[in-house]
N, C-alpha and C positions, 0 to 999 in steps of 0.2 A: 350804471346808467349809460356810460359811454359806449360799452359794448352793445347793450340793448338798443340804443338809438341808432347805432351803425347798422344793426340787423334790421331795424324798422325801415331805414332808408333803402337798404339793399333789397329787402323783400317787397317794398313798395314799387320798385322798378320792375320786378318780376310781374307784379299784379297788373301793370300796364298792358301786358300781352297775354297773360294766362289768369283767368278768373277762378274763383272757387267753383267746384262742380255744381252744375244746375241743369235742369231740363227746361228749355224755353218752350213757350206755347207753339212756336213754329216747328221746332225739332219734334215735338210730340205729334203735331197734326200731320206733318208731311209723311209720316209712316203709317197713317191710317188708310184703310180701303174706303172707297166711296160707298155710301149707304144706298142700297137699292130701294126703290119705292115700295114694293110689296114685302119688304124684309121683316116687318115687325108686327107683333100684336100690340094692342092698346096698352099703354102703361097704367099701372094701378095706383098712381099717386099724383099729387098736384105739383110736386117739384121733382124734376128729373132731367138727366142729360143722356141722350142716346149717342153712344160712341161704339168703338170696337175694341175688344180685348182678345188677343190671340186670333185675330181675323174673324171673330164672331160678334154680331151685334149685341150690345148689352145696354140695359138701362142702369144708370147710376142714380141711386136714391140716397143721398148722403154718402156714407161709407159702406153702402150695401150694393152689390152688383147682382142684377136680375137678368137672366138670359132672355133676350128680346124675342126669341123664337118659341120658347117653351113656357116662360114665366117662372121658371125655377130659380131659386137662389144659387149663385155660382160658387163653387169651391175656390179657395185661394191658397192651396197647398203647394207642395213641391212640383207636381205635374203641371198645375196651372201656371206656376211661375216660369217653368221651362217653355211652355207653349207661348206665353206672352213674350218671353225673351226672343224666341226664334222668329216670332212675327215682327218684332221690333227690328231685328237684324237678320233678315232671311238669308239662307244659304251658307251659314257658318255654324260651327260647332258651339254647343252650349253646355257648360258644366255647372251643376248646382253646388253651391258652396256654403249652404247653411243659412241660418237666420241670425240677425243682429238687431238689437233694440236701437242702438245708436253707436256710431263710430266717428272717426275724425272727419268723414265727408258728409255726415248726415245730421248735423246739429240744427238744421233749419226747423223752426217751429211749424212750417207748413207741412212737414212730414208726420206730425204727431198723430193724425187720424189714421195713418197707414202703418204705424208700428205694431209689432216688430216687422222688419223688412227682410224679404228673401234676397239673397245675393246669388247672382248668376254670372259666372265668368265666361265671356264670349271668345271664340277662337278667331276673331277678325284680326286684320293687320294692326289695329290700334289697341288690341288686348283690352277691349272695353269691359268694364264692370258695370252690371246693371243692378239697381236696387228696385225691388218689386213689392208692391203693397200686399200685406197679408190680409187686408180687408177686402180689396176689390180685384187683386191680380194684375193691376196696371203697372207698367213701368213708370216709376216716379222720379228716377234719377239715373243719368248715365255718366260714367267717369272713366274715360280712356286712361291707359297707363301713363302716357306722357303727361296728361293733365294732373294726375295724382302725384307723380314725381316732382313736377315743377311746383306744385302747391306746397310741398314741404319747404321749399325756399321762397314761397309766395304767401298766399293768404293764411295757411296754417301757422306759419311763423309770425306773420305780421299781426295777426289777431291773437297771438299767444294761446292758440287752441290746445297746446299741450297741457294747459291748466283747466280746460273745460271738459266736463264729463256728462252734461245733460243740457237739453234745450234752454232751460232757465236755470242758470247757475250763478247764484249771488257771490260765491267765492271768486269765481272767474271775473265777474263784472267788477267787483270792488278791487281785485288785484290789478286789473287794467286801469281803473280810475286812479288808484293810488300811484302806480308806476308812471302814468301820464302826468299826474300832478307834480311828482318829483321832477320829471323831465322839464316841465314848464319852469319850475324854480331854477333848475340847473341852467337852462338856456338864458333866462332873464339875467341871472347873476353873472353868467359868462359874458353876455353882451355888455353889461355895465362895466365889468372889469376890463374888457377889451377896449372900450371907448376911453376909460380912465387912463389906460397905459399908452394910448396913442398920442403922439405929439402933433396936434393940429397946427401949432405954430413952432417953428424951429425944429431941432433934432436933438437926439440924445448924443452922448459923447462918442458913440460909435458912428455918428453921422447918419443914422437911420431914424425913421419915425417910430419904429418899434424898439423897445429896450432889449429885446431878447437876442442873444448871440447863438444859443443852441438851436440847431436846425428844426427839431420837433417843436420847440416852444415858438420859434419865429413863424413856422408854417401854420401852427394852430392859431396864433394871433391873427395872421393875415386871412386865413380861411374863416375865422370867426367873424371878422369885420365884413366879409363878403357874403357869407352864407348863414350868419347867426340869426338874422331876422327870419330867413326861410325856415331854419330849424325850429324857431319859436312858433311860427304860424302852423307848421305841420304837427308839432306835438300838441299845441293848444287845440287845434281842430280835431286831432285824434281824441283828446280828452272830451271835447264836445260831442263826438260821435257816440259816446256812452250815455249821453243824456243824464248827467249826474243829478241825482235828487229829482228827476222828472222835470227839469227846468224848461224843457221844450214841449212838454205835453200840452194838448189843447186845454185851455183854461176854463172854458164854458161848456155848454151843451155841444155834443158832436153831431154831425149830420146823421139823421135817422134813416138808415138804408131801408128798413122795413116799411116805414111810412112812405118813402119814395116809391117803393114797389106797389104798395097797397095790398089789399086782401086778395088771395087767389080767387080767380073766377073761372067759369067753365070755358074751355077752349073750343072754338067753333069749327075747328078743322082737325081731322085725324092725321096721324103721322104719315101713312101712305100717301094721302092726298097732298100734304105739305111737301113731301119729297118729290112728288110728281110735278108740282108747281115749280119747285126750284130747278128740277131737270129741264123743264120747258123754258125756263129763264136762262138756261145755259150755265147754271151754277152747280158745280160738282160737290155735293155736301158730304163731308166726312164726320161731322158732329152736329147734333141738333139739341138745343137746350130750351126747355120751357121756362119762360120768364114772365114777369108782370110789371107794367109801368103805370103807376097811379091807378091800379085796379084793372087796367086793360091787358088781357093775356096776349102773349105773342110767342113766336118761336124764333130763336136766334140760331142761325145756321153759319157754320164755318167751313171753309175749304182747306186744302193742304197748305196754302200759303198764308193762312189765318185771315183771309178775306172774309167778309161777312155779308149776310143778307137777313132781312127780317120778314117773317111771314105773319102778317096782321090780318086776321079774317081770311078772306080769299085772295088777298093781294100780296105780292112780293115787293118789298121796299128796300132801297139802299140805306135809308136812314129815317129816323123819326123826324117829323116836322119840328121846327124850333118851338112852336106854340105848345106842342105836347110836352116837350122837355121842360120848358119853363113852368108849365102848370104843375108838373111832377116835382120840380125843384122847390116850389112853395111849401111842400110837405116836409122838406129836409130839416128846417129849423123854425122855431117859433119867433121869427124875425122877418122884417120887411126886406124884400129884394130892392136894392138901390141901383144896381147896374147890371146890364147883360150885354156881353159883346161876343162876337164870333172870332175865335182865334184860328188863324189859318197858317201861322208860322210858330215854331217853338219859341218860347220866351224864357225868362230867367227862372221861372218856377215850374213850367210844364215843358219837358224836353225828353228826348230819347237818348239813353246811354248806350255805349258799345256793349256787345253781348258779353264780353269778359268782365264788365263792371258788376258790382253787387246788385245793381238795379237793371241788369241787362235783360231780365225776363219780364220786366214791366211792360204792359201794353200802353203805348202812347200814340194814339191815332190823331190824325188831323182831317178835317177841322173839328174843333170842340167848342162848346159854349162855356164861357166863363161867367159865373154868377157871383155877385158880391152882395153879402148880407150886411145889415146894420146891427148885428148882434154885438155884444161887448168885445168879442174877439175879432170883429171885422173879417169874418170867415169868407174865404174864396173857395168856390167849388167849380171844378172843371167837369163838364158832362160830355159823354161820348154819344152822339146821336146814332152812330153806326151800330152800337150794341145796346143802347138804352141804359147805360150804367154810369155810376160816378167814377170817373177816371182818377181824380185827385181832389183832395180837399185839405185846406190848411188855414189855421187862424194866425193871429199876429205872432204868437209865441213860436209856432212852428215855422213861420217865415223867417224869424230871427235865427232859429236853429239851422235853416237852410243855408244862411250866409256864414254862420260861425263854424259849421261843420263842412257841408258839401262844397261850398265855394273855396274856402281856405284850404281844404284838403285835396280837392280834385280839380279846381279851376274849371268847373263844369257849366259855365255860361255858354250859350249857343255859339257865339263868335269864336270861342276857343275850341269848342268841340268840333266845329266845322273845319278847323285848321288841319285836322287829321294828323299826318306824320310830323308836322311842324310842332304841334303841341307835345307829341310824344318825345321828339328830339329835345325839346326844352326841358321836359321832365327828367329825361335821362341825364342831361348836362347838370341840372340842379341836384339831382339825386346823387350823382358822383361827387359833386362838391360837398354835399351834406355828409356823405359816407366818409370822405377824407377828413372832414372836420371832426367827426366823432372818432375816427380811427386815431388821429393824432392826439385827441384827448385821452384815448385809452392808453396810448404809449406813455403819456405824462402821468396818468393815474397809476399805471403799473410801476413806474419809477418811484412814485411816492410811496406806494405800498412796500416796495423793497427797502426804501430808506427807513420807513417806520418800523419794519420788521427787524432790521439790523439794530436799530436803537433799542428796541424792546428786549433784544437778546444780548 
Protein backbone atom coordinates (compact mmCIF):
# COMPACT_ATOMS: atom_id res chain seq x y z
CA UNK A 1 0.00 0.00 0.00
CA UNK A 2 2.92 2.36 0.66
CA UNK A 3 4.21 1.88 -2.89
CA UNK A 4 0.73 2.02 -4.44
CA UNK A 5 -0.19 5.23 -2.63
CA UNK A 6 3.14 6.83 -3.59
CA UNK A 7 2.32 6.00 -7.21
CA UNK A 8 -1.18 7.44 -6.77
CA UNK A 9 0.28 10.72 -5.51
CA UNK A 10 2.87 10.91 -8.29
CA UNK A 11 0.43 10.00 -11.07
CA UNK A 12 -2.09 12.51 -9.72
CA UNK A 13 0.48 15.27 -10.22
CA UNK A 14 0.92 14.18 -13.85
CA UNK A 15 -2.86 14.30 -14.35
CA UNK A 16 -2.87 17.99 -13.40
CA UNK A 17 -1.32 18.69 -16.79
CA UNK A 18 -2.05 15.67 -19.03
CA UNK A 19 -5.49 14.11 -19.07
CA UNK A 20 -6.76 10.79 -20.32
CA UNK A 21 -7.19 10.92 -24.14
CA UNK A 22 -10.50 12.40 -25.23
CA UNK A 23 -11.98 14.27 -28.18
CA UNK A 24 -13.69 17.42 -26.93
CA UNK A 25 -16.66 18.92 -28.82
CA UNK A 26 -14.57 21.92 -29.83
CA UNK A 27 -11.70 19.74 -31.13
CA UNK A 28 -14.18 17.81 -33.25
CA UNK A 29 -16.11 20.81 -34.54
CA UNK A 30 -13.15 23.01 -35.43
CA UNK A 31 -12.07 20.47 -38.08
CA UNK A 32 -15.44 20.33 -39.86
CA UNK A 33 -16.13 22.25 -43.10
CA UNK A 34 -19.00 24.72 -43.26
CA UNK A 35 -22.27 23.25 -44.52
CA UNK A 36 -23.45 24.84 -47.77
CA UNK A 37 -27.14 25.74 -48.02
CA UNK A 38 -27.94 23.58 -51.10
CA UNK A 39 -25.77 20.68 -49.90
CA UNK A 40 -28.27 18.11 -48.83
CA UNK A 41 -31.37 16.14 -49.64
CA UNK A 42 -34.18 15.89 -47.09
CA UNK A 43 -33.45 13.46 -44.21
CA UNK A 44 -35.62 10.40 -43.92
CA UNK A 45 -36.00 10.28 -40.13
CA UNK A 46 -37.30 12.34 -37.22
CA UNK A 47 -33.99 12.27 -35.31
CA UNK A 48 -30.78 13.16 -37.11
CA UNK A 49 -27.61 15.21 -37.05
CA UNK A 50 -26.16 16.71 -40.21
CA UNK A 51 -22.37 16.81 -40.04
CA UNK A 52 -19.39 15.98 -42.26
CA UNK A 53 -17.30 12.82 -42.42
CA UNK A 54 -14.27 12.87 -44.67
CA UNK A 55 -15.34 16.33 -45.94
CA UNK A 56 -18.66 14.88 -47.17
CA UNK A 57 -22.04 15.94 -45.69
CA UNK A 58 -23.63 13.06 -43.76
CA UNK A 59 -26.81 12.50 -41.78
CA UNK A 60 -26.21 10.57 -38.58
CA UNK A 61 -29.25 8.59 -37.46
CA UNK A 62 -28.16 6.90 -34.26
CA UNK A 63 -25.12 4.84 -35.18
CA UNK A 64 -25.94 4.87 -38.91
CA UNK A 65 -24.35 7.29 -41.38
CA UNK A 66 -26.36 8.30 -44.48
CA UNK A 67 -24.76 10.18 -47.36
CA UNK A 68 -26.59 13.52 -47.42
CA UNK A 69 -26.03 13.88 -51.18
CA UNK A 70 -27.25 10.48 -52.32
CA UNK A 71 -29.24 9.03 -49.40
CA UNK A 72 -27.13 5.86 -49.45
CA UNK A 73 -25.79 4.23 -46.30
CA UNK A 74 -22.09 4.96 -45.97
CA UNK A 75 -19.43 2.30 -45.58
CA UNK A 76 -17.17 2.50 -42.54
CA UNK A 77 -14.33 0.21 -43.54
CA UNK A 78 -10.61 0.77 -43.96
CA UNK A 79 -10.89 3.18 -46.92
CA UNK A 80 -13.52 5.29 -45.15
CA UNK A 81 -11.43 5.36 -41.96
CA UNK A 82 -8.40 6.63 -43.87
CA UNK A 83 -10.48 9.28 -45.64
CA UNK A 84 -11.93 10.44 -42.33
CA UNK A 85 -8.47 10.56 -40.73
CA UNK A 86 -7.00 12.59 -43.61
CA UNK A 87 -9.88 15.07 -43.35
CA UNK A 88 -9.32 15.38 -39.60
CA UNK A 89 -5.59 16.09 -40.03
CA UNK A 90 -5.15 17.23 -43.64
CA UNK A 91 -1.79 17.32 -45.35
CA UNK A 92 -0.08 14.53 -43.40
CA UNK A 93 0.40 10.84 -44.04
CA UNK A 94 -2.03 8.28 -42.65
CA UNK A 95 -1.32 4.59 -42.01
CA UNK A 96 -4.10 2.13 -41.25
CA UNK A 97 -3.21 -0.01 -38.22
CA UNK A 98 -6.10 -2.40 -37.90
CA UNK A 99 -9.16 -2.73 -35.68
CA UNK A 100 -9.47 -2.95 -31.92
CA UNK A 101 -12.52 -3.56 -29.77
CA UNK A 102 -10.93 -1.88 -26.76
CA UNK A 103 -7.46 -0.95 -25.60
CA UNK A 104 -5.91 1.05 -22.77
CA UNK A 105 -7.05 4.39 -24.24
CA UNK A 106 -10.61 3.45 -25.21
CA UNK A 107 -12.29 2.28 -22.00
CA UNK A 108 -14.92 5.04 -22.12
CA UNK A 109 -18.48 3.76 -22.30
CA UNK A 110 -19.32 6.60 -24.71
CA UNK A 111 -17.43 4.66 -27.39
CA UNK A 112 -19.54 1.51 -27.09
CA UNK A 113 -21.80 2.33 -30.03
CA UNK A 114 -18.73 2.77 -32.25
CA UNK A 115 -16.89 -0.46 -31.46
CA UNK A 116 -14.88 -2.05 -32.93
CA UNK A 117 -12.65 0.95 -33.63
CA UNK A 118 -10.37 1.52 -36.60
CA UNK A 119 -6.88 2.74 -35.70
CA UNK A 120 -5.07 5.14 -38.01
CA UNK A 121 -1.54 6.36 -37.21
CA UNK A 122 -0.93 9.88 -38.52
CA UNK A 123 2.38 11.23 -39.77
CA UNK A 124 2.07 14.64 -38.09
CA UNK A 125 4.72 16.00 -35.71
CA UNK A 126 2.65 14.83 -32.70
CA UNK A 127 2.44 11.24 -34.04
CA UNK A 128 -1.31 11.31 -33.41
CA UNK A 129 -3.25 8.07 -33.19
CA UNK A 130 -6.85 8.36 -34.35
CA UNK A 131 -9.64 5.97 -33.37
CA UNK A 132 -12.47 5.87 -35.90
CA UNK A 133 -15.97 4.47 -35.55
CA UNK A 134 -16.70 1.27 -37.45
CA UNK A 135 -20.38 2.29 -37.41
CA UNK A 136 -20.23 5.81 -38.85
CA UNK A 137 -16.63 6.41 -39.97
CA UNK A 138 -16.25 9.40 -37.62
CA UNK A 139 -13.11 10.19 -35.69
CA UNK A 140 -14.15 9.54 -32.10
CA UNK A 141 -10.81 9.86 -30.26
CA UNK A 142 -7.40 11.41 -30.88
CA UNK A 143 -4.35 10.43 -28.84
CA UNK A 144 -1.01 12.10 -29.67
CA UNK A 145 2.09 10.08 -28.77
CA UNK A 146 3.20 12.44 -25.98
CA UNK A 147 -0.27 12.22 -24.40
CA UNK A 148 -0.17 8.42 -24.54
CA UNK A 149 3.31 8.22 -23.04
CA UNK A 150 2.55 10.66 -20.22
CA UNK A 151 -0.64 8.75 -19.48
CA UNK A 152 1.33 5.66 -18.56
CA UNK A 153 2.61 7.76 -15.65
CA UNK A 154 -0.73 9.56 -15.27
CA UNK A 155 -4.34 8.40 -15.66
CA UNK A 156 -3.54 4.83 -16.77
CA UNK A 157 -1.47 4.30 -13.62
CA UNK A 158 -3.68 6.40 -11.33
CA UNK A 159 -6.86 4.52 -12.26
CA UNK A 160 -5.11 1.12 -12.13
CA UNK A 161 -6.13 0.53 -15.73
CA UNK A 162 -3.66 -2.34 -16.07
CA UNK A 163 -6.41 -4.34 -14.32
CA UNK A 164 -9.25 -3.14 -16.55
CA UNK A 165 -10.21 -5.10 -19.67
CA UNK A 166 -13.69 -3.90 -20.64
CA UNK A 167 -15.90 -0.76 -20.25
CA UNK A 168 -17.85 -2.34 -17.38
CA UNK A 169 -15.39 -4.43 -15.43
CA UNK A 170 -16.56 -5.47 -11.93
CA UNK A 171 -13.21 -7.11 -11.16
CA UNK A 172 -11.41 -3.81 -11.80
CA UNK A 173 -14.07 -1.81 -9.93
CA UNK A 174 -13.93 -3.95 -6.80
CA UNK A 175 -10.12 -4.15 -6.94
CA UNK A 176 -9.92 -0.35 -6.79
CA UNK A 177 -12.60 -0.17 -4.07
CA UNK A 178 -10.84 -2.72 -1.87
CA UNK A 179 -7.38 -1.19 -2.37
CA UNK A 180 -8.75 2.28 -1.61
CA UNK A 181 -10.52 1.01 1.50
CA UNK A 182 -7.28 -0.55 2.74
CA UNK A 183 -5.57 2.78 2.05
CA UNK A 184 -8.19 4.57 4.17
CA UNK A 185 -7.55 2.20 7.09
CA UNK A 186 -3.78 2.59 6.67
CA UNK A 187 -3.90 6.40 6.74
CA UNK A 188 -6.29 6.56 9.70
CA UNK A 189 -4.20 4.17 11.83
CA UNK A 190 -1.04 5.98 10.76
CA UNK A 191 -2.45 9.36 11.81
CA UNK A 192 -3.59 8.00 15.19
CA UNK A 193 -0.21 6.37 15.77
CA UNK A 194 1.64 9.55 14.81
CA UNK A 195 -0.43 11.69 17.15
CA UNK A 196 0.00 9.17 19.99
CA UNK A 197 3.79 9.23 19.57
CA UNK A 198 4.06 13.03 19.46
CA UNK A 199 4.83 14.79 22.76
CA UNK A 200 2.51 17.79 22.79
CA UNK A 201 3.83 18.65 26.28
CA UNK A 202 7.46 18.21 27.08
CA UNK A 203 9.96 16.14 25.13
CA UNK A 204 11.42 12.66 24.98
CA UNK A 205 14.85 11.86 26.44
CA UNK A 206 16.43 12.83 23.15
CA UNK A 207 15.09 16.36 23.63
CA UNK A 208 12.69 16.11 20.67
CA UNK A 209 8.93 15.88 20.34
CA UNK A 210 9.30 12.72 18.29
CA UNK A 211 10.80 9.58 19.87
CA UNK A 212 12.48 8.34 16.69
CA UNK A 213 16.23 8.74 16.22
CA UNK A 214 16.44 6.86 12.89
CA UNK A 215 16.23 9.35 10.01
CA UNK A 216 13.61 7.46 7.98
CA UNK A 217 11.42 6.92 11.05
CA UNK A 218 11.75 10.54 12.15
CA UNK A 219 11.00 11.95 8.68
CA UNK A 220 8.02 9.64 8.25
CA UNK A 221 6.64 10.78 11.61
CA UNK A 222 7.04 14.47 10.73
CA UNK A 223 5.66 14.04 7.20
CA UNK A 224 2.72 12.08 8.57
CA UNK A 225 1.81 14.85 10.99
CA UNK A 226 1.91 17.44 8.18
CA UNK A 227 0.51 15.45 5.23
CA UNK A 228 -1.39 12.59 6.92
CA UNK A 229 -4.76 14.36 6.78
CA UNK A 230 -4.15 15.15 3.11
CA UNK A 231 -3.35 11.50 2.38
CA UNK A 232 -6.56 10.47 4.14
CA UNK A 233 -8.79 12.93 2.24
CA UNK A 234 -7.31 11.97 -1.12
CA UNK A 235 -7.53 8.22 -0.62
CA UNK A 236 -11.00 8.51 0.93
CA UNK A 237 -12.27 10.68 -1.93
CA UNK A 238 -10.68 8.25 -4.38
CA UNK A 239 -12.75 5.51 -2.76
CA UNK A 240 -15.85 7.71 -3.07
CA UNK A 241 -15.12 8.21 -6.79
CA UNK A 242 -15.97 4.53 -7.29
CA UNK A 243 -19.46 5.12 -5.86
CA UNK A 244 -19.27 1.94 -3.75
CA UNK A 245 -22.58 0.07 -3.53
CA UNK A 246 -24.21 2.89 -5.55
CA UNK A 247 -24.36 5.14 -2.50
CA UNK A 248 -24.45 8.32 -4.61
CA UNK A 249 -26.94 7.13 -7.22
CA UNK A 250 -30.13 9.17 -7.57
CA UNK A 251 -32.54 7.78 -5.00
CA UNK A 252 -35.84 8.64 -6.66
CA UNK A 253 -37.17 9.21 -10.16
CA UNK A 254 -34.59 10.66 -12.54
CA UNK A 255 -35.41 13.60 -14.83
CA UNK A 256 -37.26 12.27 -17.87
CA UNK A 257 -35.36 13.55 -20.91
CA UNK A 258 -37.87 12.02 -23.34
CA UNK A 259 -40.78 13.83 -21.69
CA UNK A 260 -38.74 17.05 -21.64
CA UNK A 261 -38.31 16.82 -25.42
CA UNK A 262 -41.83 15.63 -26.15
CA UNK A 263 -43.13 13.71 -29.15
CA UNK A 264 -41.44 14.39 -32.51
CA UNK A 265 -43.40 16.80 -34.65
CA UNK A 266 -43.15 17.91 -38.27
CA UNK A 267 -40.37 20.42 -38.92
CA UNK A 268 -41.68 23.51 -40.70
CA UNK A 269 -38.42 24.34 -42.46
CA UNK A 270 -36.14 22.31 -44.69
CA UNK A 271 -32.41 21.91 -44.28
CA UNK A 272 -31.39 24.16 -47.24
CA UNK A 273 -33.70 26.95 -46.05
CA UNK A 274 -32.42 26.65 -42.47
CA UNK A 275 -28.78 26.82 -43.59
CA UNK A 276 -29.60 29.86 -45.75
CA UNK A 277 -31.20 31.58 -42.74
CA UNK A 278 -28.14 30.88 -40.62
CA UNK A 279 -25.81 32.15 -43.35
CA UNK A 280 -27.87 35.35 -43.56
CA UNK A 281 -27.51 35.72 -39.80
CA UNK A 282 -23.71 35.54 -40.14
CA UNK A 283 -23.47 32.11 -38.55
CA UNK A 284 -21.15 29.59 -40.22
CA UNK A 285 -22.79 26.25 -39.52
CA UNK A 286 -20.68 23.09 -39.41
CA UNK A 287 -23.26 20.84 -37.73
CA UNK A 288 -27.05 20.85 -37.60
CA UNK A 289 -29.14 18.71 -35.28
CA UNK A 290 -32.89 18.18 -35.27
CA UNK A 291 -34.29 18.39 -31.74
CA UNK A 292 -37.59 18.88 -29.94
CA UNK A 293 -38.45 20.90 -26.83
CA UNK A 294 -41.80 20.09 -25.21
CA UNK A 295 -43.10 18.97 -28.61
CA UNK A 296 -41.77 22.04 -30.48
CA UNK A 297 -39.34 20.96 -33.24
CA UNK A 298 -36.25 23.05 -33.87
CA UNK A 299 -32.77 22.85 -35.33
CA UNK A 300 -29.65 23.28 -33.20
CA UNK A 301 -26.74 24.68 -35.22
CA UNK A 302 -23.09 24.71 -34.13
CA UNK A 303 -20.09 26.51 -35.54
CA UNK A 304 -16.39 25.58 -35.34
CA UNK A 305 -15.97 27.19 -31.90
CA UNK A 306 -19.04 25.32 -30.56
CA UNK A 307 -21.12 28.46 -30.63
CA UNK A 308 -24.84 27.77 -31.16
CA UNK A 309 -27.95 29.10 -32.86
CA UNK A 310 -31.52 27.80 -32.86
CA UNK A 311 -33.76 27.68 -35.91
CA UNK A 312 -37.34 27.71 -34.65
CA UNK A 313 -39.83 27.95 -37.51
CA UNK A 314 -38.61 30.73 -39.79
CA UNK A 315 -36.59 32.49 -37.06
CA UNK A 316 -32.98 32.24 -35.89
CA UNK A 317 -32.67 32.57 -32.10
CA UNK A 318 -29.65 32.75 -29.80
CA UNK A 319 -31.55 30.96 -27.03
CA UNK A 320 -34.94 29.68 -25.97
CA UNK A 321 -37.05 32.10 -23.89
CA UNK A 322 -37.06 31.29 -20.18
CA UNK A 323 -40.82 30.65 -20.26
CA UNK A 324 -40.38 27.89 -22.86
CA UNK A 325 -37.60 26.24 -20.85
CA UNK A 326 -39.58 26.34 -17.61
CA UNK A 327 -42.66 24.89 -19.31
CA UNK A 328 -40.56 22.02 -20.64
CA UNK A 329 -38.92 21.55 -17.23
CA UNK A 330 -42.31 20.76 -15.68
CA UNK A 331 -42.26 17.55 -17.73
CA UNK A 332 -38.99 16.33 -16.18
CA UNK A 333 -40.32 15.10 -12.84
CA UNK A 334 -43.72 14.41 -11.29
CA UNK A 335 -43.07 17.10 -8.70
CA UNK A 336 -43.67 20.79 -8.22
CA UNK A 337 -41.07 23.39 -9.22
CA UNK A 338 -40.32 25.44 -6.10
CA UNK A 339 -37.58 27.75 -7.38
CA UNK A 340 -36.18 29.03 -10.67
CA UNK A 341 -33.13 31.24 -10.96
CA UNK A 342 -30.84 32.36 -13.76
CA UNK A 343 -27.22 31.37 -13.14
CA UNK A 344 -24.78 33.77 -14.79
CA UNK A 345 -21.61 32.64 -12.99
CA UNK A 346 -20.30 29.17 -12.24
CA UNK A 347 -21.23 27.88 -8.80
CA UNK A 348 -20.12 24.96 -6.62
CA UNK A 349 -22.27 22.47 -8.57
CA UNK A 350 -22.24 23.82 -12.13
CA UNK A 351 -18.78 24.73 -13.39
CA UNK A 352 -16.31 24.17 -16.22
CA UNK A 353 -13.18 22.06 -15.73
CA UNK A 354 -9.88 22.33 -17.58
CA UNK A 355 -9.63 20.31 -20.79
CA UNK A 356 -7.21 17.81 -19.19
CA UNK A 357 -9.73 16.96 -16.48
CA UNK A 358 -11.88 13.84 -16.80
CA UNK A 359 -14.78 16.32 -17.14
CA UNK A 360 -12.96 18.50 -19.68
CA UNK A 361 -15.26 17.50 -22.56
CA UNK A 362 -18.47 18.48 -20.72
CA UNK A 363 -20.32 21.49 -22.12
CA UNK A 364 -20.93 24.08 -19.41
CA UNK A 365 -22.39 27.21 -20.98
CA UNK A 366 -23.62 30.35 -19.26
CA UNK A 367 -26.20 31.57 -18.53
CA UNK A 368 -28.33 28.59 -17.49
CA UNK A 369 -31.59 28.16 -15.61
CA UNK A 370 -31.46 26.35 -12.30
CA UNK A 371 -34.73 24.59 -11.49
CA UNK A 372 -35.41 23.19 -8.01
CA UNK A 373 -38.07 20.50 -7.52
CA UNK A 374 -39.81 19.45 -4.31
CA UNK A 375 -39.41 15.73 -5.03
CA UNK A 376 -38.02 13.48 -2.24
CA UNK A 377 -34.46 13.98 -3.51
CA UNK A 378 -34.81 17.80 -3.79
CA UNK A 379 -33.51 17.55 -7.36
CA UNK A 380 -31.72 20.46 -9.00
CA UNK A 381 -31.73 20.73 -12.80
CA UNK A 382 -29.58 23.12 -14.84
CA UNK A 383 -31.11 23.92 -18.25
CA UNK A 384 -29.10 25.35 -21.14
CA UNK A 385 -31.32 27.76 -23.16
CA UNK A 386 -28.66 28.03 -25.89
CA UNK A 387 -29.18 24.37 -26.81
CA UNK A 388 -32.56 23.53 -25.27
CA UNK A 389 -31.04 20.68 -23.26
CA UNK A 390 -30.53 19.54 -19.67
CA UNK A 391 -26.93 20.47 -18.88
CA UNK A 392 -26.81 18.92 -15.40
CA UNK A 393 -29.09 17.38 -12.81
CA UNK A 394 -28.45 16.08 -9.31
CA UNK A 395 -30.47 15.05 -6.31
CA UNK A 396 -29.42 15.23 -2.66
CA UNK A 397 -27.37 12.02 -2.75
CA UNK A 398 -25.52 13.13 -5.87
CA UNK A 399 -24.75 16.51 -4.29
CA UNK A 400 -23.25 14.73 -1.28
CA UNK A 401 -21.13 12.68 -3.67
CA UNK A 402 -19.97 15.89 -5.32
CA UNK A 403 -18.40 17.02 -2.03
CA UNK A 404 -17.05 13.67 -0.86
CA UNK A 405 -15.43 12.89 -4.21
CA UNK A 406 -14.95 15.91 -6.48
CA UNK A 407 -14.20 18.54 -3.87
CA UNK A 408 -11.99 16.44 -1.59
CA UNK A 409 -10.14 14.96 -4.57
CA UNK A 410 -9.82 17.95 -6.91
CA UNK A 411 -10.62 21.08 -4.90
CA UNK A 412 -12.81 22.11 -7.80
CA UNK A 413 -14.84 24.97 -6.36
CA UNK A 414 -14.83 28.00 -8.71
CA UNK A 415 -12.65 30.21 -6.49
CA UNK A 416 -9.86 27.61 -6.56
CA UNK A 417 -10.33 26.74 -10.23
CA UNK A 418 -10.02 30.44 -11.08
CA UNK A 419 -6.70 30.59 -9.22
CA UNK A 420 -5.02 28.87 -12.19
CA UNK A 421 -1.33 28.18 -11.65
CA UNK A 422 -1.56 28.93 -7.92
CA UNK A 423 -3.89 25.95 -7.47
CA UNK A 424 -1.57 23.79 -9.56
CA UNK A 425 1.48 24.90 -7.58
CA UNK A 426 -0.32 24.08 -4.32
CA UNK A 427 -1.27 20.64 -5.64
CA UNK A 428 2.31 19.96 -6.71
CA UNK A 429 3.69 20.99 -3.29
CA UNK A 430 1.15 18.84 -1.46
CA UNK A 431 1.63 15.99 -3.93
CA UNK A 432 5.38 15.98 -3.32
CA UNK A 433 4.77 15.92 0.43
CA UNK A 434 2.34 13.03 0.09
CA UNK A 435 4.74 11.12 -2.17
CA UNK A 436 7.58 11.54 0.35
CA UNK A 437 5.28 10.41 3.16
CA UNK A 438 4.45 7.22 1.28
CA UNK A 439 8.06 6.73 0.14
CA UNK A 440 9.41 6.86 3.70
CA UNK A 441 6.66 4.42 4.70
CA UNK A 442 7.84 2.10 1.92
CA UNK A 443 11.41 2.25 3.28
CA UNK A 444 10.18 1.31 6.74
CA UNK A 445 7.97 -1.43 5.33
CA UNK A 446 10.87 -2.89 3.34
CA UNK A 447 13.01 -2.93 6.48
CA UNK A 448 10.28 -4.78 8.36
CA UNK A 449 9.93 -7.33 5.55
CA UNK A 450 13.69 -8.00 5.68
CA UNK A 451 13.60 -8.42 9.47
CA UNK A 452 10.66 -10.81 9.33
CA UNK A 453 12.27 -12.74 6.48
CA UNK A 454 15.48 -13.20 8.50
CA UNK A 455 13.49 -14.37 11.52
CA UNK A 456 11.60 -16.94 9.47
CA UNK A 457 14.82 -18.37 8.04
